[in-house]
N, C-alpha and C positions, 0 to 999 in steps of 0.2 A: 282259340288255343284255350284250352280253360284258365281260371286265375290259378296263381300256385305263389305262396309266401313268399318275401322276399329273404326273410331270417327265421328260424323256427319259430310256433305260435310261442306265447306267453302262457303261462296257468291261469287261472282264473283271478283276478284281480278283484273280484268281487262279487260277495254272496249275500243277496236279502232273502231269503226264501220266503218269509213271510210277505214281504213287501211285495215281490215276485208276485204270489197269488194273487194277492190282492189290486196290484195294478193290472194283473191278464182281466180280472174280471171288469175290473171298473171301465178299461181301455175301449174292450167290447162294448159295454154298456150305451159309454159316450160314442161309439163311432154310428150304433144304432139309432140314441135318440137325442145327442146334443149335438148334431151336425159335423162332426169332427171329420166321418165319411166324405162328405163333401170338402173339406178343407185339404183333406189329405189328397184329392183327386187336382184341388187346385193345385198344391203344394209341389205335385209331379209334371203335372202337364208342361209339354214342348221339350221334355229329357230326352236326349238322343246319346246311341253308346255306350263307352263302359262308367258306370258307378258306381260310388261306397258310400254307403249308409251309417253314418254313426251311430251306435245306439238304435241297434232295431229294434226292441223290445219282444214283442211276439211275433213281429212279424206283420202289422192289420197295413202298413203300407204296401206289400209287396202285389195287393191283386191291383192296384194303380197305377204302377207304373204303366208308361204309354210302351207299344210293342217297338219301337224304333230305338228302345234301352235295349244292347246286346246281352250286355251284362250285369248286376248286380253283385259287387261284395258286401255284405252286412254285415258290421262287426257290433260284439255284442258279447259286452264281459260277463252278464250273470247267469250262472248254466240254468238256470229255470226258464231261464227268459231263453236262452238262446233254442234250447230242446223246444220250445215253441214255435220259435223261427223258424228252423228246421222243418216242423211241419204246413206250418203256413206257406215256405219255401216250394213245397212240394205240387203247390196250386197253384203257384202262380205260372203266369203267361210268357213271363220272360224267365232266361237261366239268373239263378237266388243261390248263392253260395255263401252261409253262417258260416260266421267264426270267430275263435276266441279273437281278444284284442282289446285295450284301452286306447283313447282317445285323443292321451297324452305319448301315446307311441305307437302308429300305427303299424303294421305288419308288412306293410307294401313299397313298390319303389315311388321315388318322386316322379311328378309329372305325368302320373301313368292314368288318370283317371278326366272323362272329361265331364264331370259332373259329382257333386257332393250333396250327399242329402242331410241335415239335422234336424229334428224333428224330437221334439218335447226330450231333449237331451242336454240343451248348455246349462241346464239349473243344476244338472248331477253331477258333470264332470268335475275331478277335484280340483285339477287346475285349470282353469279356462284361455288364459293367455299361449300356453304351452298346446291344447287341445286346437285354439283356433290355428293355430302355428301348423301345426302336421295337418289339419284339413289345406292350408295354402299351400304346401309342401307336394303333395298328391297330386294336386290341380294341375292341368295345364295351363301356362298361361295364355289368362282372356276366357277362361271356362269360369264353372255357375258353380256360387253356394245356394242352394234352397235353405230357407231357413222356415221352420211353425216354433215359436218358445214362447213360452208365457213368460213374463217377468214383473218389472219394477212397475207397481202403478204409478199415475199422475201425480195425484193428491198426497199432498204431507203427511195428512193421516192415516190413514191404507200402509204407504210406506213406510212410517214409522211401526206399524204393526210388523209389514213381512219382517222389518228390519231385526224384531225383538224375536220373533220367530225364528227367522235362521241362526243368532246366535245361541236359541236353545235348544225347542224341542224337535222344530221342524225338519231338520236333516237325518235327525237319528230314526223318526218316525216315520220317514218317506224315501227312504232308499238313497241318503244323500243329497232329495231335493233343496234347493233354495228359491225363495220366493222374490226377493231382492235384486236378483241381476237384471243387469240391463246391456239383453245380450244384440240390441243393433250396436250399441257404444263400445261393445267389447269389437264386436265383426269391422266395424273399420279401426278400432286402436289396432286390429292385428293387418293391416294394410289392404282387408278387401275395398272396394267402390260399391256402396250400396245402389242397386239398378231401379230398383221397386219394393215396398213395403205398404201392407195393410194394419192396421191396426185394432183391434175390435177385443170386445167382455167376452166370456165364454165361461156361462150362460147368459145368453143376451139379456134375458128378464131375473128378475128377483135378486135379494140380495147377493153384494161382490164378493168373492173368496178373494183370499189372498194369491191365488193362481188365475182369478179369472181377466190379468191385464192380459193379451196376449197378440200378437203380430206374426205375419205371414209373408215372404218377402225374399228375394233373390239378392245376391253381389255378385263379383265378378273380381277373380286373381288380374292384376293389370298386367296388359302385356308386352311391358316394358320392366316386369319382375324382373 
């Protein structure tokens, strides 16, 4: 049965047309030249059943969903990126429905999904605890959250730079992105159980950027939740 919204879908809550064009070009280059396509493959490997992707962007994950996934509901609040995602959905090997919506108020029923995917999105959501609470709500007990995010640097020097950028220019220039959030700590605080994580720098060589400190991993909603 095709996906149907729980309630009327909201109007666009995010509109960053200039950043959307920049991000679309940058993300395609990163997939081709910085190894991000392989990270998407790692992120999504082993998923099955019904999956909801939060902040689908221009849909670059869609080509990497395994065929065991029966349906993807891809939520994207930014109109320009959502249009690109719909085009990408037409080429996907699994059914993908791209819909408007915000992470803080997902327009779907509770406990309706076998997996949630958060890919380079927790840095941009306006209310991180509320967004993660929504992800927990829509997952079935025992089901999995997959995450690939950048966040807080391990060293105090870069961390201080990140915090200064987040208080000033960075969110305004980069579509609401924050560089100093700690995604793993936030996921744990939301009641998920971390089942695996791998930290790395992106790019691996050369000077570190404020967004270079990444983590990929998985967490579960507890069965007794």
